[in-house]
Each structure stands twice: as C-alpha cells, then as structure tokens.
N, C-alpha and C positions, 0 to 999 in steps of 0.2 A: 459577345456584346450583352450586356445586362440591360434591362429596361431602364434601370436607374442606379446611378453609382456616386456615392458620396466619399471624399477623402479629406479629412481634416476641415469639414465645413463649419465655418463660423459666420452666422448672419445676424441681423438686428435691424433697429431703427436709429436713425439720427445718430449713429454711434454707440448706441446702447445695445450690447450683445443679449440677444434673446437665445440663440442656439449656438452651442459652443464644442467645436472639435469633433464633429460627428463623423463617424465613418459607418457606411451603410451600403450594403448590395441589395437591391430588390431584384429577385431573379424572375425569369419569365414564368407565369403561371401562380405566382405567390397571391395569397390572400393575407396582406400583412395588417395587423391592428396597431395603431399607435394610442397608448393611453397615457394620462399624466395629469396633472392639477391644472387648473385655470392659470393662465399666464406662464405655463411651463415651455412655450414656444411652439406647440404642436401646429397651430396655423401658420405661424411664420416659417416652419420648415416646408408647409406645402407650397407656400409662395414663393419660397427659394428654389423649389422644383420646377415652378411654372415660369421662372425667370422674372417675377416680380419684384424681386428683392435682389440686388448684388451682393455676393458674398464679401465679408470684410476679409475672410481668410479662407483658403481651401478652395475646393472644386465640387460641381455637381454635373452631371451629364445624364441626359434622357436619350435613350435609344442611341447613345454613343455621341450625341451632338450637345452643344451649349444648350440651356433651356430656352433662350429665346427662339432657336430653331426647332428643338425636340418637342417643344409643346404641342406641335401640330399631330403629335401621336396621342395626345392626352384628353380625356373627357374629365370635366371638372365640375363638382357641386360644391359650392361655397357653404358656409355655415349659416348664412342668413340669404335666402333667394327671396328678396323683397320686390313687390310690384304694386303699382297703384290699382287699387280695387276698382276705380271709376274708370279705367282706360279699358276700352273694348278690344280685349285681344282673347282669341280662342286657344285652345289647346294646341291645335295644329301649328298655329303661329308662334307660340312659345317654342315648340320644339324646333320650328325650322330656323328660329334664331341661332342655333348650334350649326347650321350650315353657312352663317354669314361670312365667316373666314374664308370659305371656299367659293363663294359667289363671285363670278366673274363680272358681274354688272349689278345694277339696282334691282334686278328682278329675279325672283326665283324660278327656276325651270320645271318642268314635269318630274325629271328625275329627282330633283330636290323634295318635291312634294311626295313622292313615293318613298322616298328614304325616310321622311317623317312618319309616314304611316308604318313603316317597317319598324321603325324605332319604338312606337307606340304599342304595336303587336307585341314587341319583345318583353314589353313590361305589363302587358296586360290592360292597357288603356286605350285601345283602338276604338271602341265604342263611345268613347266620349271625345272624339276628335273635334267636333264643332262646338263643344260647351265652352262658356266663359269660363277662365282659369278660377276666377273667384268663386264659381259655383260648386267646386270640388272640396272635399274634406282634406285635411292637413295630410293624411297619407297619400291621397290621389295626387294631390299637387306634388309631392316628394317625387312619386312615380314618373310624373310629366317632366319634371326635372332632370331626373335620371335619363328618360328618354332623349331630352335635349342634349344630355351629354353623350349619349351612345350615337346620335345621328351622324356623327362625323366619322363613325367607325373607328374609334381610337384602339390602340394596343394597351392602354393603361388608363385606369380609372382612379382619380383622386377623389375622396369624399370627406367632406368637413362635418362631422355630427349629422350624418344623414337621418337619425331617428330622433333628434332631440326635440322637436315640436309636433311629434305624432303619439298616437296613443299606443298601448302595449301591443295590442293585435296587430295594428299597421306596421309597428316596428318589426316583429316577427316576420310579417309578410315582405318587408324590405329585405331582411336578411336571407330568407329563403330566395329571394330573386337574384340577390347578389352571389349567392353561392352557386347558382345556375350560369349567371354570366361569368363568373371566374373560370367556367371551362374553356372559354375563349379569350377572356380579358384578364390582364394583371391588375390587381386592386390594392391600393393602398387606403386604409380606412382610419380617420381619428375619431375616438369616441371615448365617452365616459362610461359606457354600459359595459362594465367590466363582467358582470354577471353573466350575460348572454353571448357576448362575443367569441369566447372560447370555444364554443360550440360550432362555429362557422369558419374561423380562421384557421391558417397553418402556421403562422408566425406571430408574435407579440413582441412590442417593443414599448418601452416606457421612456418618454421625455421629459425631463425637468431641467431645463437648459442643457444637461448632457445625455446622452442616449445609452439604454441598455436594451441589448436585443436578445430575444430567446428563440430559437429555431424550432420551436414547438408551440403548440396552442397552450402553453402553460403560463399562469402569472406567478412568479416567483417571490419570496419574501423580500428580495432586493428591490424588486419593481414597486411593491407596495410600500416599502420604507420610502423610496425615492418620490412615489407619488403623494403620499400622505403624512410622512415623516412622524408615524405614529403605528403601533401595533395595530393590525386588521386581521379579522378571520373572515373568510368568505364562506358563506352558508348556500349550499345548494338547495335548490327547490326539490320538492318531493320528500323523500326519506331523509330527515335531517341528519347531515353529517359536515364535518369540516373539510374544506378542500386546502391541503397543504401542498409543498412543492413536490412531494411523494405521495401518490394517491392511485 
C-alpha cells in the first residue's frame, strides 16, 4: 500500500479541467516536489488528495482509502494561512486547532496540550508557546502552522508553497526542518523555488495540467519547457555553471 496513488486522475472546478489524466505513486518516505506555472493545477491536485474536490475521471487513494477517509493520515499547510491579527489567539491555541478533528468533545484534554508542545518542540518553536501568533515573524508563523499540521501525527505532509511569504534565510530553515521530518513522514511539496528544492527532495514532478515525474531530484528540459514554454538555463549559486539534465 502506497501513501498516495493516482490513476487517470482528472479534476477541476465547475466542469473546467485543471488536472488531466495523472498517474502518480507517492512512496513511503518520499520527499516529492511539484513545480509548475501559476494556474497549472498544483493546488488543485492537493485538494484532490484531500478529498476537497471530486474526480471528474480516474481515482486517487490515500493510505489505500478514498481521500475523504484517508485524509485523517494527512497534515496540510495551505498556500495562504490567513488569520485576523486582532483575534487574541496564542501559538499554543493555533497548534491545538490541528487536534480538533480528533477531539471527542468541546474541550481539549491534557494529552492534547502535551501533543501541541511536542509538535512545537519538533519545529523549534516551544519557547514561543504563549505568544500571540501575530507577534511572530513570517518564518516563525510558518513553523507554527507546520506544528499544527504535525500535531495529529500524520503519515503524510502536504505543503502548498510553504516558503512563499518568508525571507530567504527562513526558507532555508524550513527546508532543513522538512528534511529532518522526512525521516518519519512522507512529504509532497508544491513550490516555485526550483533553484533550492532539488537540494532537499528525492523526486521532482512538473504539473501544467498534465504531469511529468522524474524519480530523481533533477529538473529536466521537458519539465522546464512544460513549466515556462520557453528555453531556460538554471544557474547554480557559488561557482557559476549551467545545470543541465546531465551534470
């Protein structure tokens, strides 16, 4: 049983196809990055995995179950985690929202609170447990949202542009953290950060309505052509040199 399996998956909104005929296996322990242009269907694909969209054609399973049942195994960080800065909510309370699906009543128990602290410790944010969420930097808030995704002890993490609104240093810190978490959790990451992501992941896919998958952390010319529809050279930092498909 694979964490995620797709066969001929076609999904979209209001009859408009956004993702077409996708076959994909996500294996246990994978760190899969999905790149592609805006509007190419990346966020739509994640919503299909979560069961938030019903397939037009094809199938998707999560831990061998339909997405609406299998999503209990999934921790998810959406592209925009919005909140009202005026609302008095602490870091601890944000993380404990990730336990709501498991709560048997209206109140959290001591075990829930301990799980929240454990999740914050795993992302290096336990010292901020009682701070207001709006008092944190963008990178710190993203780590808190990651702790919220982890508090339910998921087997799979889905992340939609987790470094989009943070500075470069915080982005590197988040990628380093994800690499450590990947020892225990399967990760599927949607990103535009093609220059950095290949240092961390073990597989890369490009989605622009259709999907190309490469079973190595290598961005191929076909992927770049699909993503940008024009010739692109990747230039590595450090000693200047071109990154081609054989390097």
